[in-house]
C-alpha positions, 0 to 999 in steps of 0.5 A: 614084629615078632610073630608066632603062628600056631596051628591046631587041628590043621596042617601047618601051611607056609602060605597061611603063615606068610599071609598072617605075617604079611597082614601083621606087617601093616601094624608095625607102622601103627605101633610105636615100639616093637610088638609080639604077636601070638596067632593061633589058627584052629579048625573045629569041624566047619569052623575056622578060628583065628585068634591073636594076642598082641603085646606092645609095651603097655598095650595088650590086645586079644581078639578072636574071629571065626568063619567058614574059611581061614583066610576070611577069619584072618581078615576079620581078625586083623580088622578087629585088631586094627580097630583096637589099636586105633582106639588105644592110640586115640585114648593115649593121644587124648590123654597125653594131648591135655584135652582137659587142659583145653577145657580148663582154658575154655572155662577160665576164659569165662571165669573172672577173678576180681577182688570184691571190695572189703566190707568194714565189719567192726565185730565179726562173728566167725562160724567155723565149718569144716569141709571135705575137699577132693582132688578134681579138675576145674570142669568137674568142680563147675558141675559140682557147683551147679548141682549144689545149693552153695554159692561156692565150691572148695576143691583140690585142683588135680593139676596144681594140687592146691586148694581152689574155690569156685564161686558164682558172681551176682552177674551169673559168671563163675569166679575161681580163687587159686593161690599164686605160685 
């Protein structure tokens, strides 16, 4: 990790600088690519302020902490940075792991797609209705279907980018109509 330590209104100390670098080395294992850390150590009257800006790929973390001693400010700052890195990693992990996909599988486990028998209609009257459909996931469509009064909901599946229809069966289960291919 590329580290830059700046001292403001405090004498530059190699022990403080090495302490900061030692603490930041632990984050190298947590981060997946090389990072740059800009640390500013400031003393204002009796307040000891430690501030960091950490950039790594698309991640930019900024934290600031103050206390009565510089070492405790640095420790508290590193705890904040550790929490932010973990939070960001969980966010990326959740997004990349396809959690929405697993929810989709849970929903489609209950959805049965059975063709209904065709009714013989000799003189069909067709009423044309236009609808607005927006891209969304299946779980969002289930929420929309349950909140409305219509027995079906038409939406653009965000995963497949195809038009799908979600409908309520007479037995209370949900059906999903989607194109093949």
